[in-house]
N, C-alpha and C positions, 0 to 999 in steps of 0.2 A: 270752884271745884265741883265736879259732877260725880254722881253715883253710878257705878258700873258693876254689873255682875259678871264674874269670870270664873272659869274652872281652873283651879290651881293645884299643883302636885302638893299634897299635904306634907309629905316627907321633906320636900325641898323647903317649904315654908318653915317647918319645925326646925330644920338644920340652920337656916338663916337666922331665925329668931334666937336660937341657942347660941350660935357663934357670935352674933353681934349684940346680944343683950336686948333684943327688941321685944316689946310686950304684946303687940297685936299683929295680926296678919296685914292690916292696913299699913302699919309702920314698916313691915318687912317688904311689902310691894313698893312703897314709896322710896324706901332706902335703896332697893335694887334698881329702880328706875333712875334715881338720881346718880347712883354709882355708874350706871351704863352711860347716861347722857353727859354727866359732868366729868366723869372719869378722873376725879381728884381725891377720892377716898384713899387715905393712906393704907398700905398693906399692914396686915397683922405681923407680929414678930415671927410667927411660924411661916408665913408666906415669904418674908424676907430671907429667913434662914434656908428655906426650900430652894431659893435661887442660887445658893452657893454652888460654884462649879459650872454654872451656865453662863453663856454670853461671851464676852470679849476674851480672846486668848493672847492679846498683845503683852509685851514686856515694857512696862512703864519706865523701869530703870534704864533699859537700853535706849528707849526713845529720848529720855532726858539727857543721856550722855552724848547724843549726836549733835554736832554743830553747836556745841555749848561754848559760850564765850565766858571765860573766867574773869572775874573782877581783878583789877591789879592789886598786888599785895601792898599793904600799908607799910610805909617806911617810918621808922621811929628814929629820929636823929637825937643822939645823945648830946646834950648841951651842958 
C-alpha cells in the first residue's frame, strides 16, 4: 500500500462515512474504491426500496401461462 495525498470533497466523505458507518476518511476512500471496482456491495434497504416501480414491465403470470404443459391428473383407483 502506498501513501497518496488527494483533494477530496469533505461533504461527500462525511456523507459516505455517516451512511456506511465508516470511522476514517481512509476507510471511506477504500470502501468507495472497492465498491466501484468490485461492484458487489449489497444495496441498503433504502436503495432497494427506491428501485420499486423501476425496471421490467413484463407480466410474469402471463408468461408462465403460455405454452404451459399441465401434469396429468392423478388417478386414485378404489379397491
